[in-house]
Structures are given as C-alpha cells and as structure tokens.
N, C-alpha and C positions, 0 to 999 in steps of 0.2 A: 780852362778845359771845361766842357761843359756836360753835366749827367746825363742832358736828354740824348736818346738814341737817335742816332740820324736816320733820315728817311731809307726805309729798305732794310733797314737793320732788323734782327731777330733780338727782342727784348723779353727776357722774360719778367720784369717788372713793372711791365706796361699795366697801367690802371685802365686803360681803354676797355669796356665790354664790349661783346659779339654783338651785333644788331638782333633784336628780336624778333621772333617768329609772329606773323601778324595772326594767327592762330590762337596764340598763348599770351597770359596776363605777363609781365616783366617778373623775372626768377629773382627776386630780391631776397636778401637774408630774413627781412622784417615777413615776407609773406609765408617763407618757410618753417620760421618759429611759429608762425599762426595757424600750424594743418590742424591743431585741435580744434578751432573754430570754424575750419573749413568739412571737417568731418562731423561736428556736430552740425552745422548747416545742412549739410546733405541727409543726414538721418531725421533732421526736424523736418525738411521739406517732405519726407517719405512719408512721414506721420500725418502730415497735414494732408498730403494726396489720400491716405488712407480715411481721415477723419472728413474729408469732403463728399470721398465716395460713398462712404456710409450714410452721411448725410443725405447725400441727393435720392438713396435708393430709400430713405426714412427708415433707416437701421439707427440703432443706439449708437452715438459715436463715442462713447464710453469704453465700448467694445473694438476699439480702433486698431489694438495692438492684434487682435487676431486676424484682420485682416492685412496688418502692416508687416507682421513679424518675417514674411518669405522674402519679402523685398528689402527690409531692413539686412537679413543675413546676405543678401544680393550686392547691397552696397559696400558689405564691410569686406565682402570678399574682392569686389571692384578696387576697394582701395589697396588691398594687400598686394593684388595682381600688380597694379601699377604702380606699387610703392607710392602713394600719393602724398606721403609726407614730403618727399621731396619737391614736389611743384605743385601744390593743391590748389592753386588758382589757375593752371594751366586749363584751358579749353581743350586742347589735344596735347597728351592722351588722357589727362586725367578726367576731366568730365565726360569725355565721350566713354571710355571704360568703363566709369563707374555708373553712367547712364546705361551703359547697355548690359551689364553685370546685373544690375538691380532688376531690371526687367527680365533677363533671360532665366537667371537664378529665382527670383520671386515665382516667375510662371512656371518654372520645373519644379519648386516646392508644392506650388499647390496642386499641380498634377499629382505628385506623388502621394499629397495628403487630403485627394479627393474632392478639394475645392475647385470651384469654377473657373476656368478659362475661356469663357466664348469668346469668339474672334471680336467681336465690338469690345469686349472688356480690354482684351489684348492691345487691341490699336488704341484705347483712349488711354490705359497707363502708360502706352510706348509715346506718345505725343506730350502727355502731361508731365512725366517723369522727365522726358527729355528736355522740356521747356523749364522745369524746374531745377534739374542739375546741370545743365549745359547753360541754360540762361543767363544765370547769375552770374557765371563766368565770363559769358559774353560783354555783358554790363559791364563787370570790372574791367575785364581788357580794351573796352571802348575808353572807359574814363581815365585808365591808365594811359591810353595812346592820347588822348586830348591834352590830357595834363604835361606830357613828353614835348609838345609843338610849342 
C-alpha cells in the first residue's frame, strides 16, 4: 500500500506549497527569520534618504537625524501595523504599507513639529521612499522568480 495520497484526496501531510503571489517574494522560513535585516535595511534607507536630501540642499549631512526621525518613526509604525516580521520581503503588503506609513507619519510629524512640508518635498519624498522601500523588495521578488524557473 502506498503512503502517497490519491489524486483528489485531502492530505494534511502534503509538502506541496501554495503558489506564490507575483507581487510578493517567497515567504520562506529563511526570509522570515531574516526580518531584523529587512527592518535594518528599511531604517538605513530612510537615513540615506535624509542624508541625500540634506546634502542636496547644502545642509550638514551629520544633522540628518533631525530630518530622518519623523520618517523613521513612520517606518517603525508601518512595520508594527503590517507585522512586517511575518513577511518582511513581501512587496504587498509589507513594502507598500511600510512605504506609505513612512511617508504619511513622517509628514504628519513634520507638520506637528513645525518643519517644512512643501508640496515639492512631499512629492520627492513619496517617490524616493517608494523606490527605496518597495524597490529593493521588487528586485528580491524578481530574483526569486528567476531562480524558481
């Protein structure tokens, strides 16, 4: 007698995994365990964003935390909202939620603390943070997709 389930039977011991969404990287145990790396990359990219912005405006790059802190808070809130540790490499929902939270919370905190929120800054930050926070996850998803072929 074979221990393999017959076609059409319901087997709870099947090792086949469900198909992955094309919008997300594979949810593997290794990726899930690497969530601190993904969180550190997200926070690092927000700091890079602030450093680039300060440098572009001729401001002291060392003071970048003054610019970055509202966005860093938004990144952490996004991670908590989406429970980023569960699927840290996922474009959707993790990447998109973290990106939008970083932008929205960051801008809200800037308004509340009297910092500038000119429309040009809002648009540039939205685009740059989107490319940074969603972009590397898209690249990882693409690499994973190619490797599966």
